[in-house]
N, C-alpha and C positions, 0 to 999 in steps of 0.2 A: 291200475294197480294197490292195493289196501297201503296203510299208513303202518312206517316199518318202527315207529317211536316205540308201543307195545309190545311188538316183537321183539325186540331191542334186549330189553331187558331181564327177560326170561334164558336168551340165548347166553350173554352175560353169564349168568347163574351158572347156566351149562356147563359153561368153560371154567368155572372159579370150581367146580364139582368136580368137573377132566380134569383141572391141574392137580385137585387135591390127594387125586391117587397118586400123585407121582411125587407127593409133599413138597410139593409148589403152593403156598399162599398168596391167594392173589386177593387182596385188600379196597382196592378203587384205586389205591393213591398214588401222585406220580412214581414212586417208587418201585412200585408193585413192575411197569414196564419191564426194569431188569428184568422180573421174573419170567414174562414174554419172549423177553431174546431169548431166555436161557432154553427152554420151552420149544418155539419154532427152531432152535439153533439141531437139537436132536432128530428134529423132520430132518433141516436141511445137509445132516450130515447122513443121512440114510436114502439120499434119494434115487438112487440107485436101485430102490425098492419099493420106488413107486412110479417105474416108467413105461406100466401103461394105458389104457384109459380108464381105467379101475384106479389106480394111482394115483395119477392127477386129480378125478373129482374126490381123494380123501383128500390130497391135499387143500385142493378149493374146501371146500366145506372145515377143513381146519381153518384155514385163514380167513373164516366167516365167523369161528366160531371165538378164533379172539383177537381179529379187528370189530369184533361187536365189542366185545369187550372193553378194548382202548379205547373205543368211542363214546359209550358209557363209561367210563374213568373221565375221559374228557370234559365229557357232560357233569360229571356231578363236580367237578375241579373247577371250574369256570366259566367252561363256553357254556354251559344254557342259559346262564345270565348275560349273557352277552347276545343272545341272543340265538346262535344255534342250536338248529334241531336235525334228528334226521331225514334225509326227501332221498328219494332216486335221481341217477344218472345212468343212463344205457341198461338199468337194470340190476344197476350196483347201488347199494347203501352208501350215502357218503354224510359227512355232516357239514351242512350248509346254513349262512344265512343269505338268504334267496335276493339274489343280483350282486353280490358281496362278494363273500369270497368262498370254501371253500375248503375241505378237507378227505383223504378216504382213506381210513385206518384198515378197513378189507384188503383192499388192494395192497397198501403198505404193509400188511402184514403176510402176503401174496407172496410179493418182490422177498421179505426178511428170508422168508423157507426157500426158495430159488436163488437166491443168492448172498445170503448167508451173513454174517458181520458187519458188511458195507451199509445192508438196508438198513442197521438197525431201529429198534424199534424207539430205545430211548431216546436217540438222537430225533427221531422225529417228535415225538412229544416235546421235547423240548425247543425244537422248532417248532410246533405248534404253540406254545405257550409266549412263547418271545413275540412270535407275530401279532397275537390277537392278545399281548398288552401292548404292542405298539413299539415294543425294543425293538422290532425287527423291521429296516426301513420296505415302503412299498416298491421303491424306485433304488437303482444301484447293485440291486442283488440278482443272483442269476437265476433262474429256472431251470431247471431240469428235467426235460423232460425225454419222452420216450421219438425212436424214430421208427418211422413205417417207409416204404420206398417200394416201387411198382411192381418191381420184381416178386417180392412180396417174403424180402427182410425184412428183419427187425433188430433194430437195437434202442437195447434199454437205455435210459438214464445218461442221457451226454450234456456237456456244455461248453460251453457260447466257444471257445477254441477250435472247438470240433468241428459247427458248420460248416467250413467253410469248403469242409468236404463231401460235405452234402449237398453243397451250391454247387460244387464243381461235379459232381455227379450227373446231375442235371444241366449246367452247362456245355458241358463235355457232348450231352445227347445219348450218357449211358444209363442215365435213366432217365421214364419219361415223368415224374413226378415225385418229391416227397412232402411227407408230412410232418412236422413236431407237435406231438399229443400230450398233451398236460392236463394236468387236474381239469381245467373250467373249462377248454374245447382245445381246435388245432388251427395247426400255422400251416397250409399247402401250398406248395409251388410248384409251374411248371413253365417250359420256354425251352430257348437253347441261346448256344452265345451269348448277348448282350440285349436280349427281349425277354420279359417273365411275364405269366400273370400271376398272379397272388392272392389267396381267397384267406378272409383271420376269421375263426366262426367260434362266438363263446358261447358255453347253453347251463349260466348256473343257473337262471330263471327263467325259460321257453330261452332258445335259440334265437342268438343276432349274426351277422355275417357282415364282413366289408369286405370293397375290393378295393385294395393300393391301385391306387392312379398315380399318371406322373403332373404332378401341378402345373405342368409345362406348357402342356394339352388339353385343349379344350374339344377336340373330335370324339363325338360318340359314335360314329359312324361305324358300322363292321369293318373289321380287314381281315385276311388268312396272314397266319400264323400257321408254318408248317415249320412240327420237328419230325425227328428220325420216325417217331411212335404213332404219326396222325397230325391232319390239319387241322385248328380252328377258328374260329370266326370272332374274339372277341372283340367289345369297343377299340377303338384305336389309345382310349384316353386310360382306358385299361393295364396297359404292355410299359412296363416299368422298365429301365436300363439293370442291369448287375451291380451296378451301383446302388442303386437306389433299395433291392432286392437285400443286400449287406446292408444295408443301416437299418429295414425295417426289421431284418433277422434280429438284428443287437437289440435292437429296442423291445421285440418279442420276450429277449429271453433277460433284458435287462426292468422289465417295465413287468409287477404284479397283478398289478391292479387293470381293468379293461380299462377302465377312463385316463390313465396313464398314459397306456400305451397309442388310445387311439388320438391325443394330445399331440401328440410327436411322429405320426406317421399319415403323410396324406390317403384319403382314404373315402370311398363314400358308401350307404347303410346300400345293403342289399336287399331286394326282398324276399324272403323265404314261404 
């Protein structure tokens, strides 16, 4: 897929011209994020007009338009100097420093349209600058990932205190698996009772996957793990307890950096 950096400048200028039709001036300053909030809020207030497939495409294209503008504003306001550039992540342009960190202004713009003020673009921009300026620690803060369950149910933006509910769904056999999806990959687990298999994937610059392990077990032979939804044959070493899973989930929510997370959770790199 072609480089998005050249196209992004033209798309951002399209956003400027489009906003001007509503007498909203976008000048590539941090303060202009408030104007993008105002513009996208009008779409949020009219969601019922976009309940068809065509409407959904209009909302997504609007998110691409103004998310790209926000990305270009961030680059011009200092992120380019820190090494950020546009890259592709599962078909969506994001801003990233390969192998280190990434932000997704287009996804954020889409959430702003769908969820309203709780997904403020201005707050997003403030957090991005705090993070890249080193004012926001990599540890001790919380990821706010989206959740996807085996049943197909999805929930956006959960926090750590809500994670026990999703753990219980798997532990009690009500869901086959649960995935916590964040900007840089995902955390997934399956099992039942007090036996779970868990993997963590990071994909900022080439996918890397890790199996969480029981550090007290050295047995790498295959064993049967039976759940209400099927039979699996993980290595015995790969089966962790509910308490170990809870610890891993807590560390995943509390460590924004891949290296910081892996330093605190027993794991083995997976070949993919």
